[in-house]
Structure formats: C-alpha cells, structure tokens
Backbone as JSON, one array per atom type, in Angstrom:
{
  "sequence": "MNFLSFDEMLTPRLITLLYWLLLLGAIAMGLNMMFGGYGGFSFSGFLSGLATMLAGALGARVWCELLIVLFKMNEALQEIRKK",
  "N": [[0.66, -1.5, -0.09], [2.34, 1.32, 0.75], [3.3, 1.81, -1.88], [1.18, 2.91, -3.47], [1.09, 5.52, -2.6], [3.02, 6.82, -2.87], [4.9, 6.94, -0.29], [6.79, 4.82, -0.76], [10.22, 4.75, -2.0], [9.51, 3.86, -5.95], [12.22, 4.78, -8.31], [14.61, 3.86, -7.73], [14.54, 1.32, -7.68], [14.35, 1.16, -10.25], [17.09, 2.0, -10.86], [18.57, 0.19, -10.39], [17.94, -1.83, -11.74], [18.8, -0.01, -14.51], [21.09, 0.44, -13.77], [22.56, -1.86, -14.5], [21.8, -2.22, -17.16], [23.04, -0.41, -18.52], [25.96, -1.42, -18.08], [25.86, -3.78, -20.03], [25.83, -2.42, -22.42], [27.91, -0.79, -22.67], [30.25, -2.69, -22.46], [29.08, -3.84, -24.63], [29.57, -2.26, -26.89], [32.21, -1.71, -26.51], [33.1, -4.14, -26.76], [32.12, -4.07, -29.87], [33.88, -1.82, -30.76], [36.25, -3.73, -30.89], [36.12, -5.31, -31.99], [34.67, -5.02, -34.05], [34.03, -3.08, -36.99], [35.49, -1.24, -39.81], [37.85, -2.34, -40.91], [38.45, -4.01, -39.95], [39.32, -7.06, -36.78], [42.66, -5.08, -34.71], [45.0, -3.93, -32.76], [45.23, -1.6, -31.68], [42.58, -0.54, -32.21], [41.77, -2.8, -30.36], [41.94, -2.18, -27.73], [41.46, -0.07, -27.78], [38.29, -0.69, -27.32], [38.41, -2.22, -24.98], [38.91, 0.14, -23.36], [37.32, 1.84, -23.23], [35.05, -0.39, -22.58], [35.89, -0.6, -20.12], [35.78, 2.38, -18.53], [32.96, 2.81, -19.58], [32.05, 0.88, -17.87], [33.2, 1.86, -15.23], [31.97, 4.77, -15.34], [28.84, 4.75, -15.28], [28.38, 3.5, -13.25], [29.33, 5.43, -11.12], [27.54, 7.52, -11.75], [25.29, 6.34, -10.26], [25.63, 5.77, -8.73], [25.97, 7.95, -7.4], [22.75, 9.0, -7.96], [21.79, 6.98, -6.78], [22.42, 7.88, -4.32], [21.33, 10.7, -3.56], [18.87, 9.89, -3.32], [18.95, 8.22, -0.89], [19.4, 10.45, 0.84], [17.09, 12.06, 1.07], [15.43, 9.39, 1.91], [16.83, 9.64, 4.7], [15.49, 12.72, 5.09], [13.68, 12.22, 5.14], [12.42, 10.54, 7.36], [14.06, 12.12, 9.96], [12.17, 13.95, 9.48], [9.97, 12.91, 10.45], [10.69, 12.62, 13.64]],
  "CA": [[-0.02, -0.65, 0.13], [2.56, 2.57, 0.45], [3.77, 2.26, -3.2], [0.21, 3.76, -3.86], [0.2, 6.24, -1.87], [4.1, 7.34, -3.21], [5.57, 6.77, 0.65], [7.74, 4.01, -0.85], [10.04, 5.19, -3.55], [10.39, 2.43, -6.86], [13.32, 4.61, -8.49], [16.07, 2.86, -6.62], [14.8, -0.36, -8.25], [14.93, 0.98, -11.66], [18.42, 2.4, -11.32], [20.2, -1.41, -10.58], [17.93, -1.99, -13.27], [19.3, 0.86, -15.33], [22.86, 0.29, -14.01], [23.11, -3.28, -15.64], [21.55, -1.51, -18.85], [24.31, 0.91, -19.65], [26.95, -1.74, -18.27], [25.96, -4.41, -20.94], [25.8, -1.57, -23.55], [29.13, -0.75, -22.25], [30.37, -3.97, -23.1], [28.66, -4.15, -26.59], [30.31, -1.34, -27.36], [33.53, -2.21, -26.26], [33.4, -5.41, -27.87], [32.46, -3.86, -30.85], [35.09, -1.37, -30.87], [37.31, -4.04, -30.95], [36.08, -6.88, -33.43], [33.45, -4.61, -35.3], [34.45, -1.2, -37.45], [35.89, -1.75, -41.33], [39.27, -2.23, -40.58], [38.45, -5.89, -38.44], [40.24, -6.24, -35.85], [43.29, -4.12, -34.57], [45.92, -3.69, -31.93], [44.4, -0.15, -31.27], [40.31, -0.75, -31.75], [40.63, -3.81, -29.15], [42.74, -1.35, -26.68], [40.05, 1.14, -27.43], [37.4, -0.68, -27.2], [39.03, -1.82, -23.93], [39.03, 1.55, -22.38], [35.69, 1.7, -23.61], [34.48, -1.19, -21.49], [36.54, 0.33, -18.26], [35.39, 3.75, -18.54], [31.24, 3.13, -19.61], [31.38, 0.0, -16.52], [33.17, 3.17, -14.41], [30.76, 6.46, -15.42], [27.7, 4.07, -15.03], [28.7, 2.57, -12.12], [29.71, 6.11, -10.75], [26.57, 8.33, -11.86], [23.91, 5.05, -10.62], [25.47, 5.5, -6.68], [25.01, 9.49, -7.28], [21.35, 9.0, -8.08], [21.23, 6.57, -5.18], [22.8, 8.96, -2.77], [19.89, 11.16, -3.74], [17.59, 9.43, -2.37], [19.09, 7.72, 0.77], [19.19, 12.14, 1.08], [15.78, 12.09, 1.14], [14.64, 8.83, 3.32], [17.02, 10.3, 5.93], [15.34, 14.06, 5.84], [11.71, 11.85, 5.9], [13.49, 10.01, 8.66], [14.46, 13.61, 10.83], [10.8, 15.03, 9.57], [9.08, 11.89, 11.45], [11.01, 12.76, 14.52]],
  "C": [[0.75, 0.67, 0.85], [3.5, 2.64, -1.1], [2.04, 3.19, -3.79], [0.49, 4.72, -3.61], [1.95, 7.48, -1.95], [5.48, 7.42, -1.58], [7.24, 6.24, 0.74], [8.43, 4.12, -2.19], [10.56, 3.66, -5.13], [11.49, 3.41, -7.51], [14.61, 3.82, -8.32], [15.68, 1.86, -6.91], [14.89, -0.36, -9.52], [16.78, 1.79, -11.37], [19.11, 0.71, -10.73], [19.9, -1.26, -11.8], [18.75, -1.52, -14.79], [21.21, 0.54, -14.96], [23.17, -0.87, -15.23], [22.7, -3.06, -17.4], [22.97, -1.16, -19.76], [25.83, -0.09, -18.89], [26.81, -3.02, -19.3], [25.77, -4.04, -22.44], [27.04, -1.43, -23.6], [30.13, -1.42, -22.48], [30.62, -4.08, -24.37], [29.43, -2.92, -27.6], [31.89, -1.36, -27.0], [33.83, -3.45, -27.46], [33.48, -5.1, -29.35], [33.32, -2.77, -31.56], [36.16, -2.24, -31.51], [37.35, -5.04, -31.76], [35.33, -6.21, -34.46], [34.24, -3.21, -35.88], [34.75, -2.17, -38.9], [37.33, -2.52, -41.89], [38.8, -4.26, -39.66], [38.93, -5.45, -36.92], [42.0, -5.87, -36.01], [43.79, -4.35, -33.25], [45.11, -2.59, -31.39], [43.18, -0.18, -30.54], [40.5, -1.61, -30.49], [41.65, -2.84, -28.16], [41.62, -0.11, -26.4], [38.46, 0.38, -26.5], [37.74, -1.28, -25.36], [38.85, -0.46, -22.65], [37.89, 1.98, -22.59], [34.41, 1.51, -22.3], [35.01, -0.73, -20.26], [35.76, 1.43, -18.02], [33.53, 3.82, -17.96], [31.85, 2.43, -18.1], [31.52, 1.79, -15.54], [31.67, 4.52, -14.42], [29.57, 5.45, -14.99], [27.88, 3.94, -13.77], [28.46, 4.41, -10.75], [28.28, 7.45, -11.37], [25.31, 7.21, -11.4], [24.09, 5.37, -9.09], [25.6, 7.28, -6.42], [23.94, 9.68, -6.95], [21.63, 8.27, -6.63], [21.21, 7.48, -4.07], [21.45, 10.01, -2.62], [19.08, 11.07, -2.96], [17.42, 8.78, -0.88], [18.76, 9.63, 1.43], [18.08, 12.0, 1.4], [15.27, 11.03, 1.89], [15.48, 9.66, 4.61], [16.63, 11.09, 6.06], [13.66, 13.64, 6.23], [11.84, 11.37, 6.93], [13.32, 11.34, 10.84], [13.22, 13.76, 10.26], [9.89, 13.94, 10.68], [8.97, 12.43, 12.96], [10.76, 13.72, 15.08]]
}
C-alpha cells in the first residue's frame, strides 16, 4: 500500500536495472570497437574497446551511485521529519 501513497520510492529499484543496462551497453560498445569496424581486428581497436568498456562501466557505476545517494538523502530527511 505504500507504493500507491508514494511513501515508498520505486526509482531506486529502477536505478539498479538502469545500471545493468548501461553496463551491458558499455560491454557491447567495447566489443564492437574491438572486433567490429571497417578494418576488422587491430591492436589499437582492441585497446580502444577495452578502454571503452572500463570507462563505461566505471562511469555507469558512479552515475548510478550518485543517483542512489540522492534517494538515500531523501530517506534520511523523511526519517528526521518523522521524529
């Protein structure tokens, strides 16, 4: 019933799903850079793809953690207000 009265947030659960989608996207882009393209496989393409996967995974994690922090702050403020 908390869901219908907006006492419980749905978005933090969606952020977890968003994180996994962003992570899969970063891996797909990295693999495409490694093995796709016009010239096929090259060492520079491999390094670029690896860097894309690492930076994408790190960026997705940091961005999602910042969003979660905002919701944790909201929960803490709600608890303070109740006291």
